[in-house]
C-alpha positions in Angstrom: 135.3 85.2 71.9 135.3 84.2 68.2 131.6 84.9 67.9 132.0 88.3 69.4 134.8 89.2 66.9 132.5 88.1 64.0 129.6 90.2 65.3 131.9 93.1 65.7 133.2 92.7 62.2 129.6 92.6 60.8 128.6 95.8 62.8 131.7 97.7 61.6 131.0 96.5 58.0 127.4 97.7 58.2 128.5 101.1 59.5 131.0 101.3 56.6 128.2 100.6 54.2 126.2 103.5 55.8 129.1 105.8 55.1 129.2 104.8 51.5 125.4 105.3 51.2 125.7 108.8 52.6 128.4 109.6 50.1 126.4 108.2 47.2 123.4 110.2 48.3 125.4 113.4 48.6 126.9 112.9 45.1 123.5 112.1 43.6 121.9 115.2 45.2 124.6 117.3 43.7 124.1 115.8 40.3 120.4 116.4 40.5 120.9 120.0 41.7 123.3 120.8 38.8 120.9 119.1 36.4 123.5 116.5 35.3 120.9 113.8 36.0 117.2 114.4 36.5 114.5 112.7 38.5 112.4 112.0 35.4 114.6 109.0 34.9 112.9 106.1 36.8 116.2 104.5 37.9 117.6 107.7 39.3 114.2 108.4 41.1 114.2 104.9 42.5 117.8 105.1 43.8 117.1 108.5 45.4 113.9 107.3 47.0 115.6 104.2 48.4 118.5 106.2 49.8 116.0 108.6 51.4 114.1 105.8 53.0 117.2 104.3 54.4 119.1 107.4 55.5 116.4 110.0 56.4 115.5 108.4 59.8 119.1 108.9 60.8 119.5 112.3 59.3 116.3 113.9 60.6 117.3 114.2 64.3 120.6 115.7 63.3 118.9 118.2 61.0 116.7 119.3 64.0 119.8 120.0 66.1 121.9 121.8 63.5 121.1 125.5 62.7 119.6 126.3 59.3 122.5 127.2 56.9 120.3 127.9 53.9 121.1 125.5 51.1 123.9 123.8 52.9 123.1 120.5 54.6 125.8 119.4 57.0 123.8 116.5 58.5 125.4 113.8 56.3 128.9 115.0 57.3 127.9 115.0 61.0 126.4 111.5 60.7 129.6 110.2 59.0 131.7 111.6 61.8 129.3 109.9 64.4 129.6 106.6 62.5 133.4 106.8 62.4 133.4 107.6 66.2 131.3 104.6 66.8 133.5 102.4 64.6 136.5 103.4 66.7 134.8 103.2 70.1 133.3 99.7 69.8 136.6 97.8 69.7 138.1 100.1 72.3 135.2 99.5 74.7 135.3 95.8 74.2 139.1 95.7 74.7 138.7 97.7 78.0 136.0 95.4 79.2 138.2 92.4 78.6 135.7 90.8 76.2 138.0 91.1 73.2 
């Protein structure tokens, strides 16, 4: 029982980190688009590449489903909503099964 609670805590924490990474990626993309920071800076380029490698495999299937809205990318917002839903469903499902 205690181990299950610890694993659940870790899963929820990782999901929360993913939400923060999505927010950071969105803010950085806006800063690059408005030329506040540029990708000629090695640090900025490295951070953007790392975020793309982490988040793109999760965003790509959502982008395939969503209609093309031009320059607006709603896939990070959809992924955040899915993560929040998962964060709320996991404890509820465990409580219903009697495991928690």
